C-alpha positions as CSV (number, residue, x, y, z in Angstrom):
1,X,-75.5,-121.2,-73.6
2,X,-74.4,-124.3,-75.4
3,X,-72.4,-123.6,-78.5
4,X,-74.1,-124.7,-81.7
5,X,-72.7,-127.7,-83.5
6,X,-74.1,-126.7,-86.9
7,X,-71.6,-125.5,-89.5
8,X,-71.8,-121.9,-90.7
9,X,-69.5,-119.5,-92.6
10,X,-66.6,-118.2,-90.6
11,X,-66.8,-114.5,-89.7
12,X,-63.9,-112.2,-88.8
13,X,-64.3,-112.8,-85.1
14,X,-64.2,-116.6,-85.6
15,X,-60.8,-116.3,-87.4
16,X,-59.4,-114.1,-84.7
17,X,-60.6,-116.5,-82.0
18,X,-58.9,-119.3,-83.9
19,X,-55.7,-117.3,-84.2
20,X,-55.5,-116.6,-80.5
21,X,-56.4,-120.1,-79.5
22,X,-53.9,-121.7,-81.8
23,X,-51.2,-119.0,-81.3
24,X,-51.0,-120.2,-77.7
25,X,-50.3,-123.7,-79.1
26,X,-47.7,-122.1,-81.4
27,X,-45.9,-120.6,-78.5
28,X,-45.7,-124.1,-77.1
29,X,-44.1,-125.4,-80.3
30,X,-47.0,-126.0,-82.7
31,X,-46.2,-125.0,-86.3
32,X,-49.6,-125.2,-88.0
33,X,-50.5,-122.3,-90.3
34,X,-53.7,-120.2,-90.4
35,X,-54.9,-121.9,-93.6
36,X,-54.9,-125.2,-91.7
37,X,-56.6,-123.7,-88.8
38,X,-59.5,-122.4,-90.9
39,X,-60.1,-125.6,-92.7
40,X,-60.1,-127.6,-89.5
41,X,-62.1,-125.2,-87.4
42,X,-65.2,-126.5,-85.6
43,X,-67.4,-123.8,-83.9
44,X,-68.2,-126.0,-80.9
45,X,-64.4,-126.0,-80.0
46,X,-64.9,-122.5,-78.8
47,X,-67.3,-121.8,-75.9
48,X,-68.0,-118.1,-76.8
49,X,-71.5,-116.7,-77.5
50,X,-72.2,-113.7,-79.7
51,X,-72.4,-111.3,-76.7
52,X,-69.0,-112.3,-75.5
53,X,-67.2,-112.1,-78.8
54,X,-67.4,-108.3,-79.3
55,X,-65.9,-107.7,-75.8
56,X,-62.7,-109.5,-76.8
57,X,-62.3,-108.5,-80.4
58,X,-59.9,-105.7,-79.6
59,X,-57.7,-107.9,-77.5
60,X,-57.7,-110.5,-80.3
61,X,-56.7,-108.0,-82.9
62,X,-53.8,-106.8,-80.8
63,X,-52.7,-110.3,-80.0
64,X,-52.9,-111.5,-83.6
65,X,-51.0,-108.5,-84.9
66,X,-48.2,-109.1,-82.3
67,X,-48.0,-112.7,-83.3
68,X,-47.8,-111.7,-87.0
69,X,-44.9,-109.4,-86.3
70,X,-43.1,-112.0,-84.3
71,X,-43.4,-114.7,-86.9
72,X,-45.0,-114.0,-90.3
73,X,-44.2,-117.6,-91.5
74,X,-46.8,-118.9,-89.0
75,X,-49.6,-117.3,-90.9
76,X,-48.4,-117.1,-94.4
77,X,-45.6,-119.5,-94.9
78,X,-42.1,-118.8,-96.2
79,X,-43.6,-118.8,-99.8
80,X,-44.8,-115.2,-99.3
81,X,-41.7,-113.7,-97.8
82,X,-39.2,-112.1,-100.1
83,X,-36.1,-110.1,-99.5
84,X,-33.8,-108.5,-102.1
85,X,-30.7,-110.5,-101.3
86,X,-32.4,-113.9,-100.7
87,X,-32.0,-113.8,-97.0
88,X,-34.5,-115.5,-94.6
89,X,-35.3,-115.5,-90.9
90,X,-33.8,-118.9,-90.2
91,X,-31.8,-117.4,-87.4
92,X,-35.1,-117.2,-85.5
93,X,-35.5,-121.0,-85.8
94,X,-32.2,-122.4,-84.7
95,X,-33.7,-125.8,-84.0
96,X,-35.1,-126.3,-87.5
97,X,-33.9,-129.6,-88.9
98,X,-32.1,-128.8,-92.2
99,X,-33.1,-130.2,-95.5
100,X,-30.4,-131.7,-97.7
101,X,-30.8,-129.6,-100.8
102,X,-28.5,-128.7,-103.7
103,X,-26.1,-125.9,-102.9
104,X,-25.4,-125.5,-106.7
105,X,-28.2,-124.9,-109.2
106,X,-27.2,-124.9,-112.9
107,X,-30.2,-122.9,-114.1
108,X,-29.6,-123.3,-117.8
109,X,-30.3,-122.1,-120.3
110,X,-31.6,-125.0,-122.3
111,X,-29.4,-125.8,-125.3
112,X,-26.4,-124.0,-124.0
113,X,-24.1,-126.8,-123.0
114,X,-25.6,-127.6,-119.6
115,X,-25.3,-131.4,-120.2
116,X,-21.6,-131.2,-121.0
117,X,-20.7,-128.9,-118.1
118,X,-22.8,-130.7,-115.5
119,X,-21.4,-134.2,-116.4
120,X,-17.9,-132.7,-116.2
121,X,-18.7,-131.5,-112.7
122,X,-20.4,-134.8,-111.7
123,X,-17.2,-136.7,-112.9
124,X,-15.2,-134.4,-110.6
125,X,-17.0,-135.2,-107.4
126,X,-20.1,-133.0,-107.4
127,X,-23.1,-135.0,-106.2
128,X,-25.9,-135.4,-108.7
129,X,-29.6,-136.1,-108.3
130,X,-30.8,-139.7,-108.3
131,X,-33.4,-141.0,-110.8
132,X,-36.1,-143.0,-109.2
133,X,-36.9,-146.5,-110.6
134,X,-38.6,-146.3,-114.0
135,X,-37.6,-142.7,-114.7
136,X,-35.5,-141.7,-117.7
137,X,-31.7,-141.4,-117.2
138,X,-31.8,-137.6,-117.6
139,X,-33.2,-137.3,-114.0
140,X,-29.6,-138.2,-112.9
141,X,-28.8,-134.7,-114.1
142,X,-31.9,-132.6,-113.9
143,X,-34.6,-133.2,-111.2
144,X,-37.3,-131.0,-112.9
145,X,-38.8,-130.0,-109.5
146,X,-39.3,-126.3,-110.0
147,X,-40.6,-126.3,-113.6
148,X,-43.2,-129.1,-113.5
149,X,-46.5,-129.1,-111.6
150,X,-46.6,-132.7,-110.6
151,X,-43.4,-132.6,-108.5
152,X,-44.7,-129.4,-107.0
153,X,-47.8,-131.2,-105.8
154,X,-45.7,-134.1,-104.5
155,X,-43.9,-131.7,-102.2
156,X,-40.5,-130.8,-101.0
157,X,-39.7,-134.3,-99.5
158,X,-40.1,-135.8,-103.0
159,X,-37.3,-133.4,-104.2
160,X,-35.1,-133.9,-101.2
161,X,-35.1,-137.7,-101.6
162,X,-33.2,-137.3,-104.9
163,X,-30.3,-136.2,-102.9
164,X,-30.4,-138.5,-99.9
165,X,-27.4,-140.4,-101.1
166,X,-25.3,-137.2,-101.1
167,X,-25.1,-137.3,-97.3
168,X,-22.9,-140.3,-97.4
169,X,-20.9,-139.4,-100.5
170,X,-18.6,-137.0,-98.8
171,X,-19.3,-134.4,-101.5
172,X,-19.2,-130.7,-100.5
173,X,-21.2,-129.7,-103.6
174,X,-24.6,-131.0,-104.5
175,X,-26.0,-129.9,-107.9
176,X,-29.3,-129.9,-109.8
177,X,-28.8,-129.0,-113.4
178,X,-32.3,-128.5,-114.7
179,X,-32.1,-125.9,-117.4
180,X,-35.8,-125.0,-117.3
181,X,-35.3,-123.8,-113.7
182,X,-34.2,-120.5,-115.2
183,X,-37.8,-119.5,-115.7
184,X,-38.8,-120.1,-112.1
185,X,-36.8,-117.9,-109.7
186,X,-39.7,-117.3,-107.3
187,X,-40.3,-121.1,-106.8
188,X,-36.6,-121.6,-106.0
189,X,-36.6,-118.7,-103.6
190,X,-39.7,-120.0,-101.9
191,X,-38.0,-123.2,-101.1
192,X,-34.6,-121.9,-100.0
193,X,-36.1,-119.1,-97.9
194,X,-37.6,-121.7,-95.5
195,X,-35.9,-122.0,-92.1
196,X,-35.1,-125.6,-92.7
197,X,-33.3,-124.7,-95.9
198,X,-31.0,-122.1,-94.2
199,X,-27.9,-124.2,-94.5
200,X,-28.3,-124.7,-98.2
201,X,-29.2,-121.1,-98.7
202,X,-26.1,-119.9,-96.9
203,X,-23.9,-121.5,-99.5
204,X,-26.2,-121.6,-102.6
205,X,-24.6,-120.7,-105.9
206,X,-26.3,-120.3,-109.2
207,X,-24.8,-120.8,-112.7
208,X,-26.2,-119.7,-116.0
209,X,-24.8,-120.1,-119.5
210,X,-26.1,-117.7,-122.1
211,X,-26.2,-118.4,-125.8
212,X,-27.1,-116.1,-128.8
213,X,-30.9,-116.4,-128.6
214,X,-31.8,-116.9,-132.3
215,X,-29.3,-119.8,-132.7
216,X,-30.5,-121.2,-129.4
217,X,-34.0,-121.3,-130.9
218,X,-32.6,-123.2,-133.8
219,X,-31.0,-125.7,-131.4
220,X,-34.4,-126.1,-129.7
221,X,-35.9,-126.7,-133.1
222,X,-33.4,-129.4,-133.9
223,X,-34.1,-131.0,-130.5
224,X,-37.8,-131.1,-131.4
225,X,-36.9,-132.5,-134.8
226,X,-34.9,-135.3,-133.2
227,X,-37.9,-136.3,-131.0
228,X,-40.5,-135.9,-133.9
229,X,-42.4,-133.1,-132.1
230,X,-45.8,-132.5,-133.6
231,X,-45.0,-128.8,-133.6
232,X,-42.7,-129.2,-136.6
233,X,-43.3,-132.8,-137.9
234,X,-46.8,-133.0,-139.4
235,X,-49.0,-136.1,-139.6
236,X,-47.8,-136.9,-143.1
237,X,-44.2,-136.7,-141.9
238,X,-43.7,-133.3,-143.5
239,X,-41.1,-131.3,-141.7
240,X,-41.9,-127.6,-141.2
241,X,-38.7,-125.7,-142.1
242,X,-37.1,-123.6,-139.3
243,X,-37.7,-120.3,-141.2
244,X,-41.4,-121.1,-141.7
245,X,-41.7,-122.2,-138.0
246,X,-40.0,-119.0,-136.9
247,X,-42.3,-116.9,-139.1
248,X,-45.6,-118.6,-138.4
249,X,-45.3,-119.9,-134.9
250,X,-42.2,-118.9,-132.9
251,X,-42.3,-115.1,-133.4
252,X,-45.9,-114.8,-132.0
253,X,-45.2,-117.4,-129.3
254,X,-42.3,-115.3,-128.0
255,X,-44.0,-112.0,-128.3
256,X,-47.3,-113.0,-126.8
257,X,-45.7,-114.8,-123.8
258,X,-42.6,-112.9,-122.9
259,X,-42.5,-114.3,-119.4
260,X,-42.1,-117.8,-120.9
261,X,-39.4,-116.8,-123.4
262,X,-36.1,-118.1,-122.3
263,X,-34.3,-115.8,-124.8
264,X,-35.4,-112.7,-123.0
265,X,-32.5,-113.3,-120.6
266,X,-32.4,-109.9,-119.0
267,X,-35.9,-110.1,-117.6
268,X,-35.2,-113.4,-115.9
269,X,-31.8,-112.4,-114.6
270,X,-33.2,-109.3,-113.0
271,X,-35.7,-111.5,-111.1
272,X,-32.9,-113.9,-109.9
273,X,-30.8,-110.9,-108.8
274,X,-33.6,-109.3,-106.9
275,X,-34.1,-112.5,-104.9
276,X,-30.6,-113.9,-104.5
277,X,-28.2,-111.0,-105.1
278,X,-25.7,-110.6,-108.0
279,X,-22.7,-112.3,-106.5
280,X,-24.4,-115.6,-106.1
281,X,-24.9,-115.8,-109.9
282,X,-22.2,-116.7,-112.3
283,X,-23.1,-115.9,-115.9
284,X,-21.1,-117.7,-118.6
285,X,-20.8,-117.4,-122.3
286,X,-21.6,-120.3,-124.5
287,X,-19.3,-118.9,-127.1
288,X,-16.4,-119.2,-124.6
289,X,-17.4,-122.7,-123.8
290,X,-17.1,-123.6,-127.5
291,X,-13.9,-121.6,-128.2
292,X,-12.0,-121.6,-125.0
293,X,-13.3,-124.5,-122.8
294,X,-10.3,-124.4,-120.5
295,X,-10.9,-120.8,-119.5
296,X,-14.7,-121.5,-119.1
297,X,-13.8,-124.4,-116.9
298,X,-11.5,-122.3,-114.8
299,X,-14.2,-119.8,-114.2
300,X,-16.6,-122.5,-112.9
301,X,-13.9,-124.1,-110.7
302,X,-13.0,-120.7,-109.1
303,X,-16.7,-119.9,-108.5
304,X,-17.4,-123.2,-106.9
305,X,-14.1,-123.5,-105.0
306,X,-12.9,-126.6,-106.8
307,X,-9.1,-126.6,-106.6
308,X,-8.4,-129.1,-109.4
309,X,-10.2,-131.5,-111.7
310,X,-9.1,-134.8,-113.2
311,X,-11.4,-134.6,-116.2
312,X,-12.1,-131.9,-118.8
313,X,-15.4,-130.8,-120.3
314,X,-16.3,-133.0,-123.3
315,X,-19.0,-132.4,-125.9
316,X,-22.2,-134.3,-125.0
317,X,-25.8,-134.4,-125.9
318,X,-25.2,-134.5,-129.7
319,X,-28.5,-135.2,-131.3
320,X,-28.1,-135.7,-135.0
321,X,-31.1,-136.4,-137.3
322,X,-31.3,-136.5,-141.1
323,X,-32.9,-133.1,-141.3
324,X,-30.8,-131.3,-138.7
325,X,-30.4,-127.6,-139.5
326,X,-26.9,-126.3,-138.8
327,X,-27.2,-122.6,-139.8
328,X,-29.8,-119.9,-139.3
329,X,-31.4,-119.1,-142.7
330,X,-31.4,-115.4,-143.5
331,X,-35.3,-115.3,-143.4
332,X,-35.3,-116.8,-139.9
333,X,-32.7,-114.3,-138.8
334,X,-34.8,-111.5,-140.3
335,X,-37.9,-112.7,-138.5
336,X,-36.4,-113.4,-135.0
337,X,-33.6,-110.9,-134.8
338,X,-35.8,-107.9,-134.1
339,X,-37.8,-110.0,-131.6
340,X,-34.7,-110.4,-129.4
341,X,-32.6,-107.3,-130.3
342,X,-34.1,-104.9,-127.7
343,X,-33.9,-107.4,-124.8
344,X,-30.4,-108.4,-125.8
345,X,-29.2,-104.8,-125.8
346,X,-30.8,-104.3,-122.5
347,X,-28.9,-107.4,-121.2
348,X,-25.6,-105.9,-122.1
349,X,-26.5,-102.6,-120.4
350,X,-27.7,-104.3,-117.3
351,X,-24.6,-106.5,-116.9
352,X,-22.3,-103.6,-117.5
353,X,-24.1,-101.7,-114.6
354,X,-24.3,-104.8,-112.4
355,X,-21.1,-106.8,-112.6
356,X,-21.1,-110.3,-111.1
357,X,-18.5,-112.3,-109.1
358,X,-14.8,-111.6,-109.9
359,X,-14.2,-114.6,-112.2
360,X,-17.1,-113.6,-114.5
361,X,-16.2,-111.9,-117.8
362,X,-16.5,-108.1,-117.4
363,X,-17.8,-106.7,-119.6
364,X,-19.9,-109.6,-120.5
365,X,-19.1,-110.4,-124.2
366,X,-21.6,-109.8,-126.9
367,X,-23.1,-112.9,-128.6
368,X,-21.6,-114.0,-131.8
369,X,-24.1,-114.1,-134.6
370,X,-23.5,-117.1,-136.9
């Protein structure tokens, strides 16, 4: 009987037939995934009638399960595969051409000195991302791949191109210092768990600087003020005071979307640790950066294996505006303090129970309240 050329919904048997047919191609080197197979399936490609299909369904099931056990990436992609320590199955794909990816990610947090520290590292030979023509200069520090949807749609090659020049720079370290990456551990893992990212994953190191969360929110507020954000600068140019913004907007924003709150540090750090392991992550204190920059600098050098530097960390990214607020008003502290207190105490407990690499402060210091 001639197979029908009319389109119809796929049934379970169709999908299994496709799996077997294309799995044979896979064993000869094809790397298409099941999602691609389904969307490209044409019934007349398979000369099987309804009577024949039930006879082979058991064999198809067994075959498909075996293939799934052999290589889950073939069906689901690396995005769905997670391990506690951030390992992957790249050893099963020795021929995979390796992507040139950062082996250092400075994850943030925003408004904690990431600009000063990253530029110090770039001046001392760490390779930085390249801004594409027409892009703002900050892309030379932070690629914004993991935290923005458009680059995600543009794909991995779009991200990799930012680091093409690093292959000829002679640098051992390549760094992306996008502070918003702190909120996206799963997206980072999804990329680095790919077989073609095994080389970068094997040496990947993560750096996070933590700052007292209420004062960090004030610094974010000043950042918005500098850029005349509509969140705090009204149409008639009236500026919403920080304590009013904290009381009327920020408190509910943080409480209603805790997964988007940078200041709930412990929740995000636990996710990073579950995916990459604790020893890959160096946690630093913003207070130490301000008060003892040479010791802070030494910790970073030791973590990254940098023997010496010719430049020291200098203060950068100073955004002064006429209305800049330099201290947290008592009302703002009263409003936001309780919002962060529980998670901050949980952070101290977690870090005491899960110490990091040897150069990290242990116990991790409590934040200074200004």
